[in-house]
N, C-alpha and C positions, 0 to 999 in steps of 0.2 A: 433261500428264505422261504418260510412257510406262509400259507394263506393267512389273511387277516381273520377270516371266518369261513366255516363250512356250513352249508345248509342241507338239512335232511328232512324227509317227510314223505308222505304218501303221494301217489300221482294226483295232481290237481291241487296240492297244498300251496303252490305258488313258488316253488324253489327257483325256477329259471327266471320268472318274471320279477320276483322280489330281488333275486340275486343281481340281475342287471341293474335295477334301480339302486340297490345298495352299493354296488360298485361305483356307479356314477356319483352317488352321495359321498362316498369315501375317496373318490378320485383314484381308484385302483382298477386293474383289469378284472373282467369276469370270465369264468370258464364253467362249463357244464361237463360233467364226467362222460355223458353220452357222446358229446362232441369230441372229447379227448380220445375216446375209444374209436370213433370213426376216423379221426386223424391217424391214430396208431395203426389201424388195420386197412383203411381204404374201403371199408364196407359199412353199410348202415346197420343200426341195431337190429331191425327185423331180419336182415340178411344173416347176421351172425347167429341169431336165435334159430333161424331155419337151417343153417349149415352146421352149427356147432352145439346147438341146444343151450339151455339156460346155464348149465355148468361151464361150458366153454366161454360163454359171454361173461360170466362172473369172474372167471380167471383173468380174462383180458381187462375187465373193469378194475379188478383189484390192483393190477400192475399200473394202470393209468392213474388211479387214485394215489398209490404209493409215490409215483413220480411227482404228481402235483403237490403232494404234501411236503415234498422236499424242495421243489423248484419253482412253485407258483406263488407270487406275492399279491394275491387279490382275493376276490370272493369266489368260492368254489361251491357249486351246487352238485350234489350227488344224485344219481338216479335213485328212485324210491327203494329199490331192492339192494343197493350196495351194502347196506348194513347187515344183510343176511350172510355175508362172507366173513368168517372169523378174522381173516387177515386184515380186512378193511377196518373192522372195529378195533383191532389191536393197533393198527397204524394211527387211527384217530386218537386213541388214548396216548400213545407214545409221542405224538406230535405236540401235544399240549395246546393245539389250536382250539379256540372256542367253536363249539358246534351248536348251531341254532336249529331247533326242531320247529318246523312250521306245521300247525295243525288246522283242521277244518272239519266240520260236521260232514257225515257221509253224503247228505243230499247236495251240499255245496261242492264236494269233491266230484260227484257225478255230473253236476251241471257244468263244471269247469272242464271236464274230460270230453263232453259232447262235441263231436266234430273236430277233434284235434288230431286225427290220424290214427294209424294202427299202433296199438300198444300190445305186444305179444302176450303179456301176462294178464291183460284185461279182456282178452277175447272171449266171446260167448256172452253169458249173463254178467254184464259189467258190474251190476250192483252186488251180486253174490260173490264174484271174484274179489271185488273191493273189500267186502266184509271179511273174506278169508285172509287177504293180505293184511288188513288192519289187525286182526287177531294175532297173526304170526309176527308182524313187524313191530307193533307198539312196544313190547318189552325191549326190543333191540334198539329202537330209537331212544327210549328212556335210558338205556345203558350208556349211550354215547353223548347224549345232549347235555350241554352246560347251561342252556337257556331254552325256554319254550315260548313261542309266540303264536297266538290264535290269529288266523287270517280270515275268518268267516265274514266279519262285518267291517273290516278295515280296507282302505284303499292300498294299492301297491306301495305308494309313497309313504303312507302311515306305517305300514309294516316295516319298510326299510328304515324309516326314522327311528322306530322303536328299537330295532336291532342295533342300529348305530349308537343309540343312547346307552344301551346296555353293554356294549363292548367295553 
């Protein structure tokens, strides 16, 4: 059975936080693709990036997402860059699962990322890297999204309720 909904968006958009609240609201399980990758490999995301590079991580991530799209009946939050892999976008389209794009303004994304630990793709000048990721990923998010929800000025529960009402 496929997930009830998949959440995508930039780092700090609220995918994991909203995903957990939405899963509670829908009384289904929640999974995050980064956690699925760690379960699959026994390594953390930063370790995989350090050992295998981004390309190696994306390959593992694509396999984890493909498995989840087949076997996970809950709310699935994808890592912000998952949509950069052709196979992930193809699997999302083929699955027919609703895909909710969570958005937020750059300053909100930056404030949410502050103090949340090491993100390999946001290393260095976080604001500049986030701007680069936004430019690269926005068209890919638009390609897979079936609904978009702004998270800037809403609480986690409000965003979860909006997604639930639109499913």
